[in-house]
C-alpha positions as CSV (number, residue, x, y, z in Angstrom):
1,M,0.0,0.0,0.0
2,G,2.4,2.6,-1.1
3,T,5.0,2.4,1.7
4,G,8.1,2.4,-0.3
5,S,9.3,5.8,1.1
6,S,9.4,7.3,4.6
7,K,7.3,10.1,3.3
8,N,4.7,8.0,1.6
9,R,1.2,7.5,3.0
10,A,-0.8,4.3,2.5
11,R,-4.4,5.3,2.2
12,Q,-7.7,3.7,1.6
13,S,-10.4,6.3,1.0
14,T,-14.1,6.4,0.9
15,S,-16.0,9.6,1.9
16,P,-19.2,9.2,3.9
17,K,-22.5,10.5,2.4
18,G,-22.7,14.2,2.6
19,T,-18.9,14.9,2.7
20,S,-17.2,17.3,0.3
21,K,-15.4,16.0,-2.7
22,V,-11.7,15.5,-2.6
23,N,-9.6,17.5,-5.1
24,P,-7.5,14.9,-6.8
25,A,-4.8,17.5,-7.3
26,A,-4.6,18.4,-3.6
27,S,-1.8,16.0,-2.7
28,S,0.4,17.2,-5.6
29,S,0.5,20.8,-4.4
30,D,2.8,20.0,-1.5
31,P,5.4,22.8,-1.0
32,H,7.9,20.3,0.5
33,S,7.5,18.0,-2.5
34,Y,6.4,15.0,-0.5
35,S,5.2,12.0,-2.5
36,S,1.6,11.3,-1.5
37,Q,-0.1,8.3,-3.0
38,W,-3.9,7.7,-2.6
39,V,-4.6,4.0,-2.7
40,G,-8.0,2.4,-3.6
41,G,-11.6,3.5,-3.0
42,T,-11.9,5.8,-6.1
43,N,-14.5,6.1,-8.8
44,P,-12.8,5.1,-12.1
45,E,-14.9,7.5,-14.1
46,T,-14.4,10.7,-12.0
47,G,-11.2,9.9,-10.1
48,E,-13.1,11.0,-6.9
49,P,-13.6,8.9,-3.8
50,A,-16.6,6.6,-4.0
51,Q,-19.6,7.5,-1.9
52,V,-20.7,5.1,0.8
53,H,-24.2,5.6,2.3
54,R,-22.8,5.0,5.8
55,D,-25.9,6.4,7.5
56,T,-28.0,3.6,5.9
57,A,-25.6,1.0,7.2
58,Q,-25.8,2.5,10.7
59,A,-29.6,2.6,10.6
60,G,-29.6,-1.1,9.8
61,Q,-27.3,-1.8,12.7
62,G,-29.5,0.2,15.1
63,N,-32.6,-1.6,14.0
64,N,-31.0,-5.0,14.6
65,T,-30.0,-3.8,18.1
66,M,-33.4,-2.6,19.0
67,T,-35.0,-5.8,17.8
68,A,-32.6,-7.9,19.9
69,I,-33.5,-6.0,23.1
70,S,-37.1,-5.1,22.6
71,N,-38.4,-7.4,25.3
72,V,-35.8,-6.6,27.9
73,Q,-36.5,-4.7,31.1
74,K,-36.8,-0.9,31.5
75,T,-33.2,-0.5,32.7
76,K,-32.0,-1.5,29.3
77,D,-34.2,1.2,27.7
78,Q,-32.5,3.7,29.9
79,L,-29.1,2.5,28.7
80,L,-30.2,2.9,25.1
81,K,-31.6,6.4,25.9
82,G,-28.1,7.3,27.0
83,V,-26.6,6.0,23.8
84,S,-29.2,8.0,21.8
85,I,-28.2,11.2,23.6
86,L,-24.6,10.5,22.8
87,K,-25.4,10.0,19.1
88,E,-27.5,13.2,19.0
89,T,-24.6,15.1,20.7
90,L,-22.0,13.8,18.3
91,H,-24.1,13.9,15.1
92,S,-25.0,17.5,15.7
93,E,-21.5,18.2,14.3
94,D,-21.8,15.9,11.3
95,D,-21.0,18.7,9.0
96,V,-17.6,19.2,10.7
97,P,-15.0,16.4,10.0
98,H,-13.2,14.8,12.9
99,V,-9.6,13.4,12.5
100,F,-8.4,11.0,15.1
101,V,-4.6,10.6,14.9
102,V,-3.0,7.6,16.7
103,F,0.7,8.2,17.5
104,G,2.4,4.9,18.1
105,A,0.1,3.1,15.6
106,S,2.6,0.2,15.3
107,G,2.6,-0.6,19.0
108,D,0.8,-3.1,21.3
109,L,-1.6,-0.6,22.8
110,A,-2.7,0.6,19.4
111,K,-3.4,-2.9,18.0
112,K,-4.9,-4.4,21.1
113,K,-7.0,-1.4,22.4
114,I,-7.1,1.8,20.4
115,Y,-8.0,0.4,16.9
116,P,-10.5,-2.2,18.3
117,T,-12.1,0.6,20.3
118,L,-12.4,2.9,17.2
119,W,-13.9,0.1,15.3
120,W,-16.5,-0.6,18.0
121,L,-17.5,3.0,18.2
122,Y,-17.6,3.3,14.4
123,K,-19.8,0.2,13.9
124,D,-22.3,1.3,16.6
125,G,-22.7,4.7,15.0
126,L,-21.4,6.6,18.0
127,L,-18.9,8.7,16.1
128,P,-19.6,11.8,14.0
129,K,-20.3,10.7,10.4
130,Q,-17.3,12.4,8.9
131,T,-14.6,10.8,11.1
132,Y,-11.2,9.8,9.7
133,F,-8.4,7.8,11.4
134,V,-4.7,8.5,10.8
135,G,-2.0,6.2,12.2
136,Y,1.4,7.6,12.7
137,A,4.6,5.7,13.7
138,R,8.2,5.3,12.7
139,S,7.6,1.9,11.2
140,D,7.3,1.4,7.5
141,L,3.7,0.1,7.5
142,S,0.5,0.4,5.5
143,V,-3.1,0.5,6.4
144,Q,-3.3,-3.2,5.5
145,A,-0.4,-4.0,7.9
146,V,-2.2,-2.1,10.7
147,R,-5.4,-3.9,9.9
148,D,-3.7,-7.3,9.9
149,K,-2.1,-6.7,13.3
150,S,-5.3,-5.5,15.0
151,T,-8.1,-7.5,13.5
152,Q,-7.8,-10.4,15.9
153,Y,-8.7,-8.1,18.8
154,M,-11.8,-6.6,17.1
155,K,-14.5,-9.2,17.9
156,L,-15.8,-9.1,14.3
157,Q,-19.2,-10.6,13.7
158,D,-20.2,-12.3,10.4
159,D,-22.9,-9.6,9.6
160,E,-20.4,-6.8,10.1
161,K,-18.0,-7.5,7.3
162,D,-19.3,-4.8,5.0
163,K,-19.1,-2.3,7.8
164,F,-15.6,-3.5,8.6
165,E,-14.5,-2.8,5.1
166,E,-16.0,0.6,5.3
167,F,-14.2,1.4,8.5
168,W,-10.8,0.6,7.0
169,K,-11.6,2.8,3.9
170,V,-11.5,5.9,6.2
171,N,-8.2,4.8,7.7
172,Y,-4.8,6.2,6.7
173,Y,-1.2,5.8,7.7
174,V,1.8,8.2,7.8
175,K,5.3,7.2,8.5
176,G,7.5,9.7,10.4
177,S,9.8,10.3,13.3
178,Y,8.7,11.6,16.7
179,T,11.4,14.4,16.8
180,E,11.6,16.0,13.4
181,R,9.4,19.0,12.8
182,T,9.3,18.4,9.0
183,D,7.6,15.0,9.6
184,F,4.8,16.7,11.6
185,E,4.5,19.3,8.9
186,H,4.0,16.5,6.4
187,L,1.4,14.9,8.7
188,N,-0.5,18.2,8.9
189,Q,-0.5,18.5,5.1
190,E,-1.8,15.0,4.8
191,I,-4.6,15.8,7.2
192,N,-5.4,18.9,5.2
193,T,-5.9,16.8,2.1
194,L,-8.8,14.9,3.7
195,P,-12.3,16.2,2.9
196,K,-12.4,19.6,4.7
197,G,-9.3,18.5,6.6
198,D,-8.2,22.1,7.2
199,L,-11.5,22.7,9.0
200,A,-11.6,19.5,11.0
201,H,-11.7,18.9,14.7
202,R,-8.5,17.0,15.6
203,L,-7.8,14.4,18.3
204,F,-4.3,13.3,19.0
205,Y,-3.7,10.0,21.0
206,L,-0.2,9.6,22.4
207,A,0.1,5.8,22.6
208,L,3.8,6.3,23.1
209,P,6.7,5.9,25.6
210,P,6.9,8.8,28.0
211,T,10.4,9.6,26.7
212,V,8.9,11.1,23.5
213,F,5.9,12.9,25.1
214,K,7.6,16.3,25.1
215,D,8.9,16.1,21.5
216,V,5.6,14.8,20.1
217,S,3.4,17.3,22.0
218,S,5.7,20.2,21.0
219,N,5.6,19.3,17.3
220,I,1.8,18.8,17.5
221,R,1.4,22.3,18.8
222,L,3.8,23.8,16.2
223,C,2.5,21.9,13.2
224,C,-0.8,20.0,13.5
225,M,-3.3,22.1,15.5
226,G,-6.7,22.8,13.9
227,H,-7.2,26.4,12.9
228,E,-10.9,26.3,12.5
229,G,-12.0,23.3,14.6
230,W,-10.9,22.4,18.2
231,S,-7.9,20.2,19.0
232,R,-7.5,17.7,21.9
233,I,-4.6,15.6,23.1
234,I,-4.9,12.3,24.9
235,V,-1.9,11.3,27.1
236,E,-1.4,7.7,28.3
237,K,0.1,6.9,31.7
238,P,2.6,6.9,33.2
239,F,2.4,10.6,33.8
240,G,6.0,10.8,35.1
241,R,7.9,8.7,37.6
242,D,7.7,10.9,40.7
243,S,6.6,14.4,41.7
244,E,9.4,16.1,40.0
245,S,9.1,14.4,36.6
246,S,5.3,14.6,36.7
247,D,5.4,18.4,37.4
248,D,7.9,18.8,34.6
249,L,5.6,17.1,32.1
250,S,2.5,19.0,33.4
251,Q,4.3,22.3,33.1
252,H,5.4,21.4,29.6
253,L,1.9,20.5,28.5
254,S,0.4,23.5,30.1
255,K,2.6,25.8,28.0
256,L,1.3,24.2,24.9
257,F,-2.4,23.4,25.6
258,R,-5.2,24.6,27.9
259,E,-6.2,22.2,30.6
260,D,-9.5,21.6,28.8
261,Q,-7.6,20.3,25.8
262,I,-5.6,17.7,27.8
263,Y,-7.0,14.3,28.5
264,R,-4.8,12.2,30.8
265,I,-6.3,8.8,30.4
266,D,-6.5,6.2,33.1
267,H,-8.6,3.4,31.7
268,Y,-9.8,2.3,35.1
269,L,-12.0,5.4,35.2
270,G,-13.9,4.0,32.3
271,K,-14.7,0.7,34.0
272,E,-18.5,0.1,34.5
273,M,-18.2,-0.6,38.2
274,V,-15.8,2.3,38.9
275,Q,-18.3,4.6,37.4
276,N,-21.0,2.9,39.3
277,L,-19.5,4.0,42.6
278,M,-21.0,7.5,42.2
279,V,-24.5,6.1,41.9
280,L,-24.1,3.5,44.6
281,R,-22.9,6.1,47.1
282,F,-25.0,9.1,46.3
283,G,-28.2,7.5,44.9
284,N,-29.0,5.2,47.8
285,K,-30.1,6.4,51.2
286,M,-29.4,3.0,52.8
287,F,-25.6,3.5,52.4
288,S,-25.3,7.1,53.5
289,P,-25.6,6.6,57.2
290,L,-23.1,3.7,57.2
291,W,-20.4,5.3,55.0
292,N,-18.2,6.6,57.7
293,R,-15.7,5.9,60.5
294,D,-18.5,4.9,63.0
295,H,-19.5,1.9,61.0
296,V,-16.6,1.0,58.6
297,Q,-13.7,-1.0,60.0
298,C,-11.6,-0.8,56.8
299,V,-11.7,-0.5,53.0
300,V,-9.7,-2.9,50.9
301,I,-9.0,-2.1,47.2
302,T,-7.5,-5.0,45.4
303,F,-6.0,-5.6,41.9
304,K,-4.7,-9.1,41.1
305,E,-3.3,-10.6,37.9
306,P,-2.7,-14.4,37.5
307,F,0.3,-13.9,35.1
308,G,3.8,-12.5,35.4
309,T,5.7,-10.2,33.1
310,M,5.7,-12.8,30.3
311,G,8.8,-11.5,28.5
312,R,8.0,-7.8,29.1
313,G,10.0,-7.5,32.3
314,G,12.4,-5.0,30.8
315,Y,9.5,-2.5,30.4
316,F,7.9,-3.4,33.7
317,D,11.2,-3.1,35.6
318,E,11.3,0.6,34.8
319,S,8.1,1.3,36.7
320,G,7.2,-1.6,39.1
321,I,3.8,-2.4,40.4
322,I,3.4,0.7,42.6
323,R,3.8,3.1,39.6
324,D,2.0,0.8,37.2
325,V,-1.1,0.1,39.2
326,M,-1.3,1.5,42.7
327,Q,-0.4,5.2,42.3
328,N,-3.0,5.6,39.5
329,H,-5.7,2.9,39.2
330,L,-6.2,2.2,42.9
331,M,-5.8,5.8,44.0
332,Q,-8.5,6.8,41.5
333,I,-10.9,4.2,43.0
334,L,-10.0,5.2,46.6
335,S,-10.8,8.9,45.9
336,L,-14.3,7.9,44.5
337,V,-15.0,5.8,47.6
338,A,-13.8,8.4,50.1
339,M,-15.0,11.7,48.5
340,E,-17.8,13.8,49.8
341,K,-21.0,14.4,47.7
342,P,-20.2,16.8,44.9
343,A,-22.4,19.8,44.2
344,S,-23.4,18.2,40.9
345,T,-22.3,15.5,38.5
346,S,-20.3,18.0,36.4
347,A,-16.7,17.1,35.7
348,E,-15.2,19.9,37.7
349,D,-17.4,19.4,40.8
350,I,-16.5,15.7,41.0
351,R,-12.8,16.2,40.4
352,D,-12.8,19.0,43.0
353,E,-14.0,16.5,45.6
354,K,-11.5,13.9,44.5
355,V,-8.7,16.3,44.9
356,K,-9.9,17.2,48.4
357,V,-9.6,13.6,49.4
358,L,-6.0,13.4,48.2
359,K,-5.0,16.6,50.0
360,C,-6.2,15.0,53.3
361,M,-3.8,12.0,52.8
362,P,-0.3,12.1,54.3
363,P,2.6,10.5,52.3
364,L,2.9,6.8,52.6
365,D,4.9,5.4,55.5
366,L,7.3,2.5,54.7
367,D,6.2,0.9,58.0
368,N,2.7,0.5,56.5
369,V,3.9,-1.0,53.2
370,V,4.8,-4.5,52.1
371,V,6.5,-5.1,48.8
372,G,7.0,-8.5,47.1
373,Q,8.5,-10.2,44.1
374,Y,7.3,-13.5,42.7
375,T,9.4,-16.6,42.4
376,G,8.8,-19.7,40.3
377,D,6.6,-22.6,41.3
378,P,8.6,-25.8,40.7
379,E,5.3,-27.7,40.4
380,G,3.6,-25.2,38.2
381,Q,2.9,-25.3,34.5
382,G,4.4,-23.2,31.7
383,D,5.3,-19.6,32.8
384,A,4.5,-20.5,36.5
385,K,7.8,-22.3,36.8
386,N,9.7,-19.1,36.3
387,G,10.1,-16.3,38.7
388,Y,10.4,-12.6,37.9
389,L,14.2,-12.8,37.9
390,D,14.1,-15.7,35.5
391,D,12.7,-13.4,32.8
392,P,15.7,-12.7,30.5
393,T,14.5,-9.1,30.0
394,V,14.7,-8.3,33.7
395,P,18.1,-6.9,35.0
396,K,20.0,-9.3,37.1
397,G,19.3,-8.9,40.8
398,S,16.4,-6.5,40.3
399,V,14.6,-5.4,43.5
400,T,11.6,-4.0,41.6
401,P,8.3,-5.0,43.3
402,T,5.8,-7.1,41.5
403,F,3.5,-7.0,44.5
404,A,2.6,-4.3,47.0
405,T,0.2,-3.7,49.9
406,A,0.0,-0.2,51.4
407,V,-2.2,1.2,54.1
408,V,-3.1,4.8,53.8
409,F,-5.4,7.2,55.8
410,V,-7.8,10.0,54.9
411,K,-7.6,12.6,57.6
412,T,-11.2,13.9,57.3
413,E,-14.1,13.9,59.8
414,R,-15.7,11.1,57.9
415,W,-12.7,8.7,57.6
416,D,-10.2,9.6,60.3
417,G,-8.7,6.4,61.7
418,V,-10.2,4.1,59.0
419,P,-7.4,2.2,57.2
420,F,-7.6,2.1,53.4
421,I,-5.7,-1.0,52.3
422,M,-4.5,-1.1,48.7
423,K,-3.2,-4.4,47.4
424,C,-1.9,-5.2,43.9
425,G,0.3,-7.7,42.3
426,K,1.2,-10.0,39.4
427,A,1.5,-13.8,39.3
428,L,-1.2,-14.3,41.9
429,N,-3.9,-16.9,42.4
430,E,-6.7,-15.2,40.4
431,R,-7.7,-12.2,38.2
432,K,-9.7,-9.8,40.2
433,A,-10.2,-6.1,40.9
434,E,-12.6,-5.1,43.6
435,V,-13.5,-2.7,46.4
436,R,-14.3,-4.4,49.7
437,I,-16.0,-2.3,52.5
438,Q,-15.7,-4.3,55.7
439,F,-18.0,-3.1,58.4
440,K,-17.4,-3.3,62.2
441,D,-18.5,-6.3,64.3
442,V,-22.1,-6.3,65.5
443,P,-22.0,-5.2,69.2
444,G,-23.6,-7.4,71.8
445,D,-23.0,-10.8,70.1
446,I,-25.7,-13.4,71.0
447,F,-24.5,-16.1,68.6
448,G,-21.4,-17.3,70.3
449,G,-18.9,-15.7,67.8
450,Q,-20.5,-17.4,64.8
451,C,-21.2,-14.1,63.0
452,K,-18.8,-12.7,60.5
453,R,-18.4,-9.1,59.5
454,N,-20.7,-7.6,56.9
455,E,-19.0,-6.6,53.7
456,L,-20.1,-4.6,50.7
457,V,-18.2,-5.7,47.6
458,I,-18.0,-3.9,44.3
459,R,-16.4,-6.3,41.8
460,V,-14.8,-4.3,39.0
461,Q,-13.5,-7.2,37.0
462,P,-14.1,-9.9,35.9
463,Q,-17.9,-10.6,36.1
464,E,-19.0,-7.2,37.3
465,A,-21.1,-7.4,40.4
466,V,-22.2,-5.7,43.6
467,Y,-23.0,-7.9,46.5
468,C,-23.4,-7.5,50.3
469,K,-22.0,-10.3,52.4
470,M,-24.4,-10.8,55.3
471,M,-25.5,-13.3,57.9
472,V,-28.7,-15.3,57.5
473,K,-30.2,-18.3,59.3
474,A,-29.0,-21.6,57.9
475,P,-31.9,-23.7,56.6
476,G,-33.0,-26.3,59.2
477,M,-34.3,-26.7,62.7
478,N,-31.7,-24.7,64.5
479,I,-31.0,-21.0,64.6
480,N,-27.5,-21.1,63.3
481,P,-26.1,-18.1,61.3
482,E,-24.3,-18.6,58.1
483,E,-22.7,-16.3,55.5
484,S,-24.7,-15.5,52.4
485,E,-25.2,-12.5,50.1
486,L,-27.5,-10.1,48.5
487,D,-26.2,-10.2,45.0
488,L,-26.5,-8.0,41.9
489,S,-24.5,-9.7,39.2
490,Y,-24.6,-7.8,36.0
491,G,-24.4,-10.8,33.8
492,A,-27.6,-12.2,35.4
493,R,-29.5,-8.9,35.9
494,Y,-28.7,-7.3,32.5
495,K,-28.8,-10.2,30.1
496,G,-28.2,-9.1,26.5
497,V,-26.8,-5.7,27.4
498,K,-23.3,-5.2,26.1
499,M,-21.0,-3.6,28.7
500,P,-18.9,-1.0,26.9
501,D,-15.1,-1.5,27.1
502,A,-13.4,1.1,29.3
503,Y,-11.6,2.6,26.3
504,E,-14.9,2.9,24.4
505,R,-16.3,5.1,27.1
506,L,-13.2,7.3,27.4
507,I,-12.4,7.8,23.7
508,L,-16.1,8.7,23.2
509,D,-15.8,11.2,26.1
510,V,-12.9,12.9,24.3
511,F,-15.1,13.3,21.2
512,C,-17.8,14.8,23.4
513,G,-15.4,17.0,25.3
514,A,-16.3,15.4,28.6
515,Q,-13.4,15.4,31.1
516,L,-15.1,13.8,34.1
517,H,-13.3,10.5,33.8
518,F,-9.8,12.0,33.1
519,V,-7.1,13.0,35.5
520,R,-6.7,16.7,36.3
521,S,-3.3,18.2,36.8
522,D,-3.8,19.0,40.5
523,E,-5.2,15.5,41.1
524,L,-2.0,14.1,39.6
525,R,0.2,16.3,41.7
526,E,-1.4,15.2,44.9
527,A,-1.2,11.5,44.0
528,W,2.5,11.8,43.4
529,R,3.0,13.7,46.6
530,I,1.6,10.8,48.5
531,F,3.8,8.2,46.8
532,T,7.1,9.9,45.9
533,P,8.8,9.7,49.3
534,L,8.1,5.9,49.5
535,L,9.3,5.3,45.9
536,H,12.5,7.2,46.5
537,K,13.2,5.3,49.7
538,L,12.6,1.9,48.1
539,E,15.0,2.7,45.3
540,K,17.7,4.6,47.3
541,E,17.9,1.9,50.0
542,K,17.3,-1.0,47.5
543,I,14.9,-2.6,49.8
544,K,14.5,-6.3,48.9
545,P,11.0,-7.4,48.2
546,A,9.5,-10.4,50.1
547,P,9.4,-13.5,47.9
548,Y,6.1,-15.2,47.1
549,K,5.3,-18.2,45.0
550,Y,3.8,-17.8,41.5
551,G,0.0,-18.5,41.8
552,S,-0.2,-17.7,45.6
553,R,-2.2,-15.0,47.4
554,G,1.1,-13.0,47.8
555,P,3.6,-12.8,50.6
556,Q,2.5,-13.7,54.1
557,E,3.7,-10.3,55.3
558,S,0.8,-8.7,53.3
559,D,-1.8,-10.6,55.3
560,D,0.0,-9.8,58.5
561,L,-0.1,-6.1,57.6
562,A,-3.8,-6.1,56.8
563,R,-4.6,-8.0,60.0
564,R,-2.5,-5.4,62.0
565,F,-4.9,-2.7,60.7
566,G,-8.1,-4.5,61.6
567,F,-9.0,-6.4,58.5
568,I,-10.3,-9.9,59.1
569,F,-10.1,-12.5,56.4
570,S,-11.9,-15.6,57.6
571,G,-11.6,-17.7,54.4
572,T,-15.0,-19.3,55.1
573,Y,-16.9,-17.6,52.3
574,K,-16.4,-17.4,48.5
575,W,-18.6,-15.5,46.0
576,T,-20.1,-17.8,43.4
577,K,-20.9,-16.6,39.9
578,P,-24.7,-17.0,39.4
579,Q,-26.0,-19.3,36.7
580,L,-26.9,-17.2,33.7
């Protein structure tokens, strides 16, 4: 697909119904004499891009969806109403083209998440009708090569093949460096040759290593900003390594873009159950009187993965589990659990309350932290036989943690004295992310110590659920208490409803200009303030992590720490996935 030169672009082009015609001579008027080759999708009689009645295809998709869910409960109708509002919001700008540029289009994130997400949004008709996608990377690729790498992650259905072809016909690829201004000037010229490209709204996704953020963002500002439409930039974590590097990056971006143009993406804020925390907390009277230090013993926020670094240890070793998961994902969840009721559901009101929580948290104390590193299980299968240090990409003798448990406190009237226990790790016994609110013991026990503590559990992944662990009478002749649950499992309650992927929600939010589920600069600053002293101490003193076996619950020291701060794990109850 025309990738013989570093300045060539491989393009498949089809303009949606209602777009302006492309001037075939446009690409030949380049003042820098770049060679631009349009590939495929043209009318052989006129030389112009073929017209595709995309709105007709979208209507067919919508009708099929409505038929499939027509007999489902009212809650599903409310979900569809939300989708309809989003469509109406986005399609109100159908006359204005949108160009979505993926920097790092050759990388893992692009092929596994970004391109699949763009396809899902496109096929569901959630994007403006005149939306074009431009991949940019240093690799000598074509649109077909990008397609071949990402298709396996796109969950393509048999009846979507025509739509799939249509999607790729509005995809383009430009090869270029991340440092040379002339390459970004070339990218801008290629965007301008799209239908009304010079008038388009522009979205730039930096799916790139942090080492090139500054160069890329500077060149975007100098060369690629929209002059008529708006421009927005999406930055992937990590947002620095500590307070100093994070502040440096924030100051750099603030000189180039307004805060409302910057979208710092933490995909955990797009998770269904993380977003559900707002409604659970502030939409139910039953929880409000209990959500405080008088009734809550502790809050446990857990993230577990059942696999190790799997050959990517070199990348992981640069950050470690605290930077990779705890400082961002778990802290975002904690702030939603602990914040006060905002004045409204607007982005700034909610983010204001999240920042207030972080400001009330002192820096982490090493005495309240356990770090671990997994070792191989001699009796395990496959990768389980190998420990972290057996990964050939990991530096010899590395003390980078692959597991961490940290206890933090929120010094507010509501939460003072309540431990928030954050736990995350790789190569553990299961895949799970959840929030566990453990309540205090019932005073005046009359059941001889048989009662366990009540818990409210919000399971983020997998198998989204909200359940309350409670005591009930065991069936039979005696009055014996046993543990059971009040269970809302989404798979059982909302059959037939597709849960959007986190990236779907967040990328759609960028199109809509909604910043609620993105990290604000002051929020980021406070999070790093809490973690930076600990990270520097771990690295300066080269503190050796506690070993734990691949496939275990983590190091014993972690359980001991949680127990020291009042968390009781009885091990007598396990949530069972309901039969669907």
